[in-house]
C-alpha positions as CSV (number, residue, x, y, z in Angstrom):
1,M,104.9,120.8,117.4
2,M,107.9,122.3,115.7
3,T,108.9,125.6,117.2
4,L,111.3,128.2,115.8
5,F,112.8,131.0,117.8
6,I,115.1,133.8,116.6
7,R,118.0,134.8,118.8
8,R,119.8,138.1,118.3
9,S,123.2,138.8,119.8
10,G,123.0,135.4,121.5
11,L,119.9,136.2,123.5
12,L,116.3,135.0,123.0
13,A,114.2,137.9,121.8
14,L,110.6,137.5,122.8
15,A,108.7,140.8,122.2
16,A,105.1,141.8,121.9
17,V,104.3,144.8,119.8
18,A,101.1,146.9,120.4
19,A,99.7,149.2,117.8
20,F,97.7,152.3,118.7
21,A,95.8,154.8,116.5
22,A,95.4,158.4,117.5
23,F,92.2,160.2,116.4
24,T,90.2,163.3,116.9
25,P,86.7,162.8,118.2
26,A,83.9,164.0,115.9
27,I,80.1,164.1,116.0
28,I,78.6,161.5,113.7
29,R,75.0,162.0,112.7
30,G,72.8,158.9,112.6
31,E,72.3,159.0,108.9
32,D,76.1,159.3,108.4
33,K,77.0,156.4,110.7
34,P,79.0,153.8,108.7
35,E,78.0,150.1,108.8
36,P,80.1,148.0,111.1
37,K,83.1,146.6,109.2
38,T,83.7,142.8,109.1
39,E,87.2,141.4,108.5
40,A,87.5,139.8,105.1
41,A,88.2,136.1,105.2
42,P,91.8,135.5,104.2
43,N,92.4,133.9,100.8
44,G,94.0,130.5,100.4
45,A,97.6,131.9,100.5
46,G,96.7,133.9,103.6
47,L,95.3,130.9,105.4
48,L,98.4,128.9,104.5
49,R,100.6,131.7,105.9
50,K,98.6,131.6,109.1
51,L,99.0,127.8,109.3
52,I,102.8,128.0,108.9
53,D,103.1,130.8,111.5
54,E,100.8,129.2,114.0
55,Q,102.6,127.2,116.7
56,D,99.6,125.9,118.6
57,A,98.6,122.5,117.3
58,E,94.9,123.0,118.3
59,K,94.8,126.3,116.5
60,K,96.2,124.8,113.4
61,K,93.3,122.4,113.0
62,P,90.6,125.0,111.8
63,L,93.2,126.6,109.5
64,R,93.8,123.2,107.9
65,E,90.1,122.6,107.6
66,G,89.6,126.0,105.9
67,L,92.3,125.2,103.4
68,L,90.9,121.7,102.6
69,K,87.5,123.3,101.8
70,L,89.2,125.0,98.9
71,G,89.9,121.6,97.3
72,V,93.0,120.4,95.4
73,D,93.2,123.4,93.1
74,G,92.7,125.9,95.9
75,V,95.4,124.3,98.1
76,R,97.7,124.2,95.1
77,D,97.1,127.8,94.3
78,A,97.6,128.7,98.0
79,I,101.0,127.0,98.0
80,K,102.1,128.6,94.7
81,N,101.0,132.1,95.8
82,L,102.4,131.9,99.4
83,S,103.8,135.2,100.4
84,F,106.7,136.0,102.8
85,A,107.3,138.9,105.2
86,E,110.2,141.2,104.7
87,A,113.1,140.1,107.0
88,D,113.2,141.9,110.3
89,E,117.0,141.3,110.3
90,T,119.6,140.6,107.7
91,G,123.2,139.3,107.9
92,K,123.9,136.6,110.4
93,I,121.0,135.3,112.4
94,T,121.0,132.6,115.1
95,L,118.0,130.4,115.1
96,D,117.0,127.9,117.7
97,I,114.9,125.2,116.1
98,K,113.2,122.2,117.8
99,N,114.1,119.1,115.8
100,P,112.0,116.0,115.2
101,D,114.1,114.1,117.9
102,G,112.8,116.5,120.5
103,H,116.1,118.5,121.0
104,T,116.3,122.2,120.3
105,R,119.5,123.0,118.4
106,C,121.3,126.1,117.3
107,N,121.4,127.0,113.6
108,F,123.1,129.9,111.8
109,L,121.5,131.6,108.8
110,R,122.9,134.4,106.6
111,V,120.3,136.6,104.9
112,P,121.3,138.9,102.1
113,G,121.5,142.5,103.1
114,N,119.0,143.6,100.4
115,Y,116.7,140.6,100.9
116,D,113.5,141.0,98.9
117,A,110.6,138.8,100.2
118,K,109.1,138.8,96.7
119,K,112.2,137.2,95.2
120,S,113.2,133.6,95.6
121,Y,116.8,132.8,96.5
122,P,119.1,129.8,96.2
123,M,120.2,128.4,99.5
124,I,123.5,126.6,100.4
125,V,123.3,124.3,103.4
126,I,126.7,123.7,105.0
127,L,127.4,120.7,107.3
128,H,130.3,121.4,109.7
129,G,133.1,118.9,110.3
130,G,134.1,117.1,113.5
131,V,130.4,116.2,114.0
132,F,130.9,114.3,117.2
133,Q,133.0,116.9,119.0
134,A,132.0,120.2,117.4
135,E,130.2,122.9,119.4
136,A,127.7,125.5,118.1
137,S,130.5,128.0,117.7
138,D,132.2,125.7,115.2
139,A,129.0,125.8,113.0
140,E,129.0,129.6,113.3
141,D,132.7,129.6,112.1
142,F,131.7,127.8,108.9
143,L,129.0,130.3,108.2
144,D,131.5,133.2,108.7
145,F,134.0,131.5,106.5
146,W,131.6,130.9,103.6
147,A,130.3,134.5,103.9
148,T,133.8,135.8,103.2
149,Q,133.9,133.7,100.0
150,L,130.7,135.1,98.4
151,G,132.3,138.2,97.1
152,E,130.3,141.2,95.8
153,K,128.6,139.2,93.1
154,W,127.0,136.6,95.4
155,S,126.8,138.4,98.7
156,N,123.2,139.5,98.1
157,E,122.1,136.6,95.9
158,V,122.2,133.5,98.2
159,L,121.1,132.3,101.6
160,L,123.6,130.3,103.7
161,L,122.4,127.9,106.4
162,V,124.6,126.0,108.8
163,P,122.8,123.6,111.2
164,A,124.7,122.7,114.4
165,A,124.6,118.9,115.2
166,Q,125.5,119.6,118.9
167,V,126.0,115.9,119.4
168,G,127.8,116.4,122.8
169,M,124.8,118.1,124.4
170,T,122.0,116.2,122.7
171,D,122.3,112.7,121.1
172,P,125.1,110.9,119.2
173,K,122.4,109.8,116.7
174,G,122.1,113.5,115.7
175,A,125.3,113.1,113.7
176,W,124.9,113.5,110.0
177,F,125.4,109.8,109.3
178,F,122.3,108.5,111.1
179,D,118.5,108.7,110.3
180,T,118.0,111.1,113.3
181,G,120.6,113.5,112.1
182,M,119.4,113.4,108.5
183,N,115.8,114.0,109.7
184,N,117.0,117.0,111.6
185,V,118.8,118.5,108.6
186,C,115.7,118.1,106.4
187,H,113.5,119.6,109.1
188,V,115.6,122.6,109.5
189,I,115.5,123.2,105.7
190,S,111.7,123.0,105.8
191,E,111.5,125.5,108.7
192,I,113.7,128.0,106.8
193,K,111.6,127.5,103.7
194,G,108.5,128.5,105.7
195,R,110.1,131.8,106.8
196,Y,112.2,132.9,103.8
197,N,111.6,132.8,100.1
198,V,113.8,129.9,99.1
199,D,114.0,128.6,95.6
200,D,113.0,125.0,96.1
201,D,114.8,123.9,92.9
202,R,118.1,125.5,94.0
203,V,118.9,124.1,97.5
204,F,122.5,122.8,97.6
205,L,124.3,120.8,100.2
206,T,128.0,121.0,101.1
207,G,130.2,120.2,104.0
208,F,133.8,119.7,105.1
209,S,135.4,116.5,106.5
210,D,132.5,114.8,108.5
211,G,130.3,117.4,106.9
212,G,131.4,116.3,103.4
213,A,130.7,112.7,104.4
214,G,127.3,113.8,105.7
215,A,126.5,115.4,102.3
216,Y,127.2,112.0,100.7
217,C,125.0,110.3,103.3
218,L,122.0,112.6,102.6
219,A,122.5,112.2,98.8
220,M,122.2,108.4,99.3
221,N,119.2,108.6,101.7
222,R,117.4,111.9,101.6
223,P,117.9,113.5,98.1
224,E,114.5,115.1,97.7
225,P,115.3,118.7,98.7
226,F,118.6,119.1,96.9
227,A,119.7,120.3,93.5
228,G,123.3,119.3,94.0
229,Y,126.2,118.6,96.4
230,F,129.7,119.9,97.0
231,P,131.4,117.6,99.5
232,M,134.9,118.7,100.5
233,C,137.5,116.4,102.0
234,G,134.8,113.9,102.8
235,H,134.8,110.1,102.3
236,P,131.8,108.8,100.4
237,M,131.6,105.6,102.5
238,A,132.6,107.0,105.9
239,A,129.1,106.3,107.4
240,A,129.5,102.6,106.7
241,Q,132.0,102.4,109.5
242,L,129.2,103.5,111.9
243,G,126.7,100.9,110.7
244,T,124.9,103.0,108.1
245,H,124.4,101.2,104.9
246,C,125.8,103.0,101.9
247,F,124.1,102.6,98.6
248,A,126.2,104.5,96.1
249,S,123.9,103.3,93.3
250,N,121.6,106.0,94.7
251,F,124.0,108.7,93.4
252,K,122.6,108.0,89.9
253,G,121.0,111.1,88.4
254,Q,122.4,113.4,91.1
255,K,124.7,116.4,90.5
256,I,127.9,116.1,92.7
257,Y,131.1,118.0,92.6
258,A,133.6,116.6,95.1
259,I,137.0,118.1,96.2
260,N,139.7,116.1,98.0
261,G,143.3,117.0,98.9
262,A,146.2,115.1,97.4
263,K,148.1,115.5,100.7
264,D,145.2,114.5,102.9
265,R,146.6,112.0,105.4
266,G,143.3,111.0,106.9
267,I,141.4,110.5,103.6
268,P,144.0,109.5,101.0
269,A,143.2,110.9,97.5
270,A,144.1,107.6,95.9
271,E,141.4,105.9,97.9
272,T,138.6,108.4,97.2
273,E,139.5,108.7,93.5
274,A,139.3,105.0,93.1
275,L,135.8,105.1,94.7
276,Y,134.7,107.9,92.4
277,K,135.8,106.0,89.4
278,Q,134.0,102.8,90.5
279,I,130.8,104.6,91.5
280,N,130.8,106.3,88.1
281,E,131.2,103.0,86.3
282,D,128.1,101.8,88.1
283,G,126.1,104.7,86.6
284,A,126.7,107.8,88.7
285,D,128.3,111.0,87.3
286,I,130.4,112.4,90.2
287,K,132.7,115.2,89.0
288,Y,135.7,115.6,91.3
289,L,138.9,117.5,91.9
290,I,142.0,116.2,93.6
291,D,143.8,119.4,94.6
292,K,147.5,118.7,94.4
293,Q,148.4,121.2,97.0
294,A,145.7,120.6,99.6
295,G,145.7,118.4,102.6
296,H,142.7,118.0,104.9
297,D,141.8,121.6,104.6
298,M,140.0,124.2,102.4
299,S,143.1,125.9,101.0
300,Y,141.4,125.7,97.6
301,A,138.4,127.8,98.7
302,A,139.4,131.1,97.1
303,I,139.4,129.5,93.7
304,E,136.9,126.7,94.0
305,I,134.0,128.4,95.9
306,P,133.6,131.2,93.3
307,R,133.6,128.6,90.6
308,I,131.0,126.5,92.5
309,L,128.8,129.6,92.9
310,D,129.1,130.7,89.2
311,D,129.0,127.3,87.4
312,M,126.9,125.2,89.8
313,V,124.7,127.3,92.1
314,G,124.1,129.7,89.3
315,K,123.2,127.0,86.7
316,W,122.2,123.8,88.4
317,T,118.5,123.1,89.2
318,R,116.8,120.2,90.9
319,T,115.5,117.4,88.6
320,R,111.9,116.9,89.5
321,D,110.3,115.1,86.6
322,G,112.7,112.3,85.7
323,A,110.9,109.2,84.3
324,S,113.5,106.7,85.5
325,V,114.2,105.6,89.0
326,D,116.7,103.3,90.7
327,W,116.5,103.4,94.5
328,T,117.8,101.2,97.3
329,C,117.0,101.6,101.0
330,D,117.0,99.7,104.3
331,N,114.2,101.7,105.8
332,P,110.9,103.1,104.3
333,Q,111.8,106.4,106.0
334,N,114.6,106.6,103.4
335,G,112.5,105.1,100.6
336,R,111.4,108.3,98.8
337,R,112.8,109.2,95.4
338,G,110.8,111.5,93.2
339,W,107.6,109.8,92.2
340,L,108.4,106.5,94.0
341,S,108.2,105.6,97.7
342,V,109.2,102.3,99.2
343,D,106.5,101.8,101.9
344,A,107.5,98.4,103.3
345,L,110.3,95.8,103.1
346,A,110.2,92.1,103.3
347,D,112.0,89.1,101.8
348,L,110.3,88.1,98.5
349,G,112.5,85.0,98.0
350,D,112.3,83.7,94.5
351,A,109.9,86.4,93.4
352,N,112.8,89.0,93.6
353,A,114.0,90.4,90.4
354,K,117.7,90.0,89.5
355,I,118.6,93.5,90.8
356,T,120.4,92.5,93.9
357,P,121.3,95.6,95.9
358,K,125.0,96.6,96.3
359,L,126.4,97.7,99.6
360,Y,129.4,100.0,99.2
361,Y,131.9,99.7,102.1
362,Q,135.6,100.3,102.5
363,V,137.1,97.2,104.2
364,R,139.0,97.8,107.5
365,L,141.3,95.5,109.4
366,G,139.9,96.9,112.7
367,I,143.1,98.4,114.2
368,T,144.1,101.8,115.4
369,L,147.6,103.3,115.4
370,P,149.3,105.3,118.2
371,N,147.9,108.8,118.5
372,D,150.9,110.9,119.4
373,P,150.3,114.7,118.7
374,S,154.1,115.2,118.6
375,K,154.4,112.6,115.8
376,P,151.4,113.0,113.5
377,L,150.8,110.1,111.1
378,D,151.8,110.4,107.5
379,Q,151.9,108.1,104.5
380,N,155.3,106.8,105.6
381,S,154.6,106.2,109.2
382,P,155.2,102.6,110.3
383,V,152.1,100.5,110.9
384,I,152.4,99.6,114.6
385,V,149.2,98.4,116.1
386,D,147.9,100.3,119.2
387,T,144.5,98.7,119.6
388,V,142.5,95.9,118.0
389,Q,138.7,96.2,117.7
390,K,136.9,93.3,119.2
391,G,135.1,91.2,116.6
392,S,137.1,92.7,113.7
393,T,139.0,90.9,111.0
394,A,142.3,91.8,112.8
395,D,140.9,90.3,116.0
396,A,139.8,87.1,114.3
397,M,143.3,86.8,112.6
398,G,145.1,87.1,115.9
399,I,146.8,90.5,115.3
400,K,147.9,92.0,118.6
401,K,148.9,95.3,120.2
402,D,152.5,96.4,119.2
403,D,152.5,94.1,116.1
404,K,154.2,95.8,113.2
405,I,152.4,95.1,109.9
406,I,155.0,94.6,107.2
407,K,153.0,92.9,104.4
408,L,149.4,92.5,103.2
409,D,148.9,89.9,100.6
410,D,151.6,90.8,98.0
411,T,152.0,94.4,99.0
412,E,155.1,95.3,101.1
413,V,153.7,97.7,103.8
414,S,156.5,100.2,104.1
415,G,154.2,102.8,105.7
416,F,150.6,103.7,106.6
417,G,149.9,104.9,103.0
418,K,150.8,101.5,101.6
419,L,148.4,99.7,104.0
420,R,145.6,102.0,102.9
421,E,146.4,101.5,99.3
422,A,146.4,97.7,99.7
423,L,143.0,97.8,101.5
424,T,141.4,99.7,98.6
425,K,141.9,96.6,96.5
426,K,140.1,94.3,98.9
427,H,136.4,93.4,99.0
428,F,134.1,92.0,101.6
429,G,134.3,88.2,101.4
430,D,137.9,88.3,100.3
431,D,140.6,86.3,102.1
432,V,143.6,88.2,103.3
433,T,147.1,87.4,104.4
434,V,149.0,89.7,106.8
435,V,152.6,89.4,107.9
436,V,153.4,91.0,111.2
437,K,156.7,91.5,113.1
438,R,156.1,90.6,116.7
439,G,159.3,91.2,118.6
440,D,162.0,89.6,116.6
441,E,159.7,87.1,114.9
442,E,157.8,87.4,111.6
443,I,154.4,85.8,111.8
444,T,152.0,85.1,108.9
445,L,148.3,85.4,109.7
446,K,145.3,84.6,107.6
447,G,141.7,85.8,107.7
448,N,138.7,87.0,105.8
449,F,136.9,90.3,105.5
450,A,133.5,89.3,106.8
451,L,130.5,91.5,105.8
452,P,129.5,93.9,108.6
453,V,125.7,93.6,109.1
454,N,123.5,96.2,110.7
455,P,121.2,94.0,112.9
456,E,118.7,96.9,113.2
457,K,118.2,97.0,109.4
458,P,118.7,93.4,108.0
459,T,116.4,93.8,105.0
460,I,117.5,95.8,102.0
461,G,115.1,96.7,99.1
462,R,115.6,98.0,95.7
463,V,113.3,99.3,92.9
464,T,114.2,100.2,89.4
465,G,111.9,101.3,86.5
466,K,110.0,104.0,84.7
467,F,106.8,106.0,85.1
468,A,105.5,107.6,82.0
469,D,102.3,107.8,79.8
470,G,100.0,106.4,82.5
471,G,102.2,103.3,83.1
472,A,104.9,102.3,85.6
473,S,107.1,99.3,84.7
474,L,109.1,98.2,87.7
475,E,111.5,95.6,89.0
476,V,111.6,95.0,92.8
477,Y,113.9,93.3,95.3
478,N,112.6,92.8,98.9
479,V,110.0,95.6,98.5
480,S,106.6,94.4,99.7
481,K,104.7,97.7,99.4
482,L,105.3,100.8,97.3
483,S,103.5,103.9,96.0
484,I,103.4,105.9,92.8
485,W,103.1,109.6,93.4
486,A,101.7,111.9,90.8
487,T,101.2,115.6,90.0
488,P,98.2,116.8,88.0
489,E,100.5,116.8,85.0
490,T,101.6,113.1,85.5
491,A,98.3,111.7,86.8
492,G,96.9,111.5,83.3
493,K,93.4,110.0,83.4
494,G,93.6,109.4,87.1
495,E,95.0,105.9,87.1
496,V,98.3,104.1,86.5
497,T,98.9,100.6,85.2
498,V,101.8,99.1,87.3
499,T,103.7,96.2,85.9
500,I,106.0,94.2,88.3
501,G,107.5,90.8,87.4
502,G,105.3,90.5,84.3
503,K,102.1,91.0,86.4
504,K,99.9,94.1,86.1
505,T,97.5,96.0,88.3
506,T,95.7,99.3,87.9
507,V,95.7,101.7,90.8
508,A,93.8,104.9,91.1
509,L,95.5,108.3,91.2
510,K,92.8,110.3,92.9
511,A,93.6,114.0,93.6
512,D,93.6,114.6,97.3
513,A,93.8,118.0,98.9
514,A,94.7,116.5,102.3
515,L,97.6,114.6,100.8
516,L,98.9,117.7,99.0
517,L,98.7,119.8,102.2
518,S,100.3,117.1,104.3
519,E,103.2,116.9,102.0
520,F,103.6,120.6,101.9
521,E,103.6,120.8,105.7
522,R,106.3,118.1,105.8
523,T,108.6,119.7,103.2
524,R,107.4,123.3,102.7
525,D,108.2,122.6,99.0
526,R,106.2,124.9,96.7
527,K,107.3,123.3,93.4
528,Q,107.2,119.5,93.8
529,L,103.4,119.3,94.4
530,F,102.2,115.7,94.5
531,T,98.4,115.6,94.5
532,S,97.7,111.8,94.3
533,R,99.2,108.6,95.5
534,G,98.6,105.1,94.1
535,E,99.6,102.3,96.6
536,V,100.7,98.9,95.4
537,D,100.7,95.7,97.5
538,V,103.6,94.0,95.8
539,C,103.2,90.7,97.6
540,K,99.6,90.4,96.7
541,L,100.3,91.3,93.1
542,L,103.1,88.7,92.8
543,G,101.2,86.1,94.9
544,V,103.9,85.6,97.5
545,E,103.9,85.4,101.3
546,P,106.6,87.7,102.6
547,G,109.2,86.2,104.9
548,K,110.2,87.8,108.1
549,K,113.9,87.7,107.3
550,P,115.8,87.8,104.0
551,T,116.8,84.3,102.8
552,T,119.1,85.6,100.1
553,K,122.0,87.8,101.0
554,P,122.4,90.9,98.8
555,K,125.6,91.1,96.7
556,E,128.0,93.1,98.8
557,E,130.7,95.1,97.0
558,D,133.4,97.2,98.3
559,F,136.1,99.1,96.4
């Protein structure tokens, strides 16, 4: 059961309101006595509103049953005609929402002062930075900052939502980079959609620093709710350092506008720009700005946020009906992209298509430098090793504490910036030569950037293809089961011919009210309404016995 509470002024407001009617007694003659009134049964939209508002799981059951009796068309009409109550409160509202991981977290929502429940609003979801250290107040600060940037034009035209990860008081896996954290963000969005009239096709995701990296992470794993992304001072592959696989090929078809600071010491612009260019060469279309005056900050906000609002929030909409798909995942939970879902992964061996997934990582030596607040690192800081990560490339090479790195391959390492620049040219599997100064001696060390593997998710799958005119032509890699999802408009004659590896099968696309309602309860999406699902057993179709572990390593690439 997912519970939402509204807090005002930091206190939980639990109030019961009783209504009374005053009347003057009158004598009623028998012949004038009215017939007893019976309450009219609520229509479909009314039933759906009751289902959303009801918190008791047992009381939800008869409401669902009532809706399902209306059939597919009735449930669809109920979703489309769902009504919303006028807001009890506008401006900044604090919400406590119970997340799927069982923890109740603080969230901050800004509702326009002239909010009209009959009008749908775009919503910007903002992920705060410093995700492992931040407190709820830091999330609130982000809401306050964005509110000051809206100006008169947008102040009453957009909802702002800032979830608080509150990792310190809940669970480290609640950070934006992990499945748990991504689940939580999507759940909070669905809860807000149930309470406020959000335009499903105009939900945007932004964030600063760790929040920017989190926006990239959701784009690569949970893109379904979003029309576009505005990551700020974030690194597209930051999550890879925490064991999360990064599939930048999943950026294809998504609208992204990224901002990085040319003077950012922690996330060098040269590194991120090289990433953007390479990702775009692989089929994405990331628009980006390297602000020449900015460091790791939002000094560009006064210029860029109004432009984002006018040119992107005001014009971009979610793409819902794309025929083509190219999706990679390491977990069926992250296997949904439009009309496709990856339902199971397994090694298909020689039956795999030649669409080997790519993993996008930024290689690291595995060292840290001294952290002295009185002497902050900059691009010219000498690279003197403070610690060496156990099991890292540096550890295997024999790099030690207090070593000064003076050369990497052919690059003279005159400072921290040069080391970062040299590492951007390396890929996993590459050999590397490092020269260090240890005391008065120069020592040459050799090693290799071994691929980091997430042992919890060893199998990676990919699907590419198209779904149009009653047929789906697909290529698969390590995907043993998948589904084709259809709306009444795309279901055609109620079946789809699926072609994989030259072999065909026909699966039914039977409209199902229970499927439609279940999907709505999960996402609260009133526009992307899938009414049928055709499941495909890929192994059976191809005549292969799935292996328990992959026998062929995916091609791993890093920039």
